[in-house]
C-alpha positions, 0 to 999 in steps of 0.5 A: 337959196343961196348957197355959195358967194365968193369973190376972188381976185387974181390981181396978186397971183395967177394959177389956181386960186384959194379953194372954197368948201361948198356947203349945202347942195348947190345945183346951179352956179354962175361964175362972173369973170371980169378982166381989168386993164393990163390983161392980155388974153386970159384962159379961166377954168372952173374946177371941183374936187371932193376934198381941198387937196384934190384931185382937181377936175375941170368943169368949165372955162373959157378963153375969151377974156381980154381987157375990159371984158366980162364973161359968165361960166355956168356949172352944175353941182353938186361939188364938195370943193371949188376954185378958179384957175386962171393964167393971168393976173388982173381979173376978178371972178365972183361965183354965186351958187344956189340950191 
């Protein structure tokens, strides 16, 4: 059953994106990360926490994003809150998690 389906866009700002509370027991999550035009080399880290205020822990990530590329980062749950952290603008991140 799908428990998490969220999309972030770093077009306006880089850094920590908006945290999302995860409902249910998400056991497997895939983060689809696509770099748009203007991206030099992006570093993406997927972070989780027990509460929206942190502390935040790095679960997985990649530094392989350049213009027009797309990667998938898979992490295992469960977790209470999740967010991507990205060092550049011009990226789209979609998370799909299942229980």
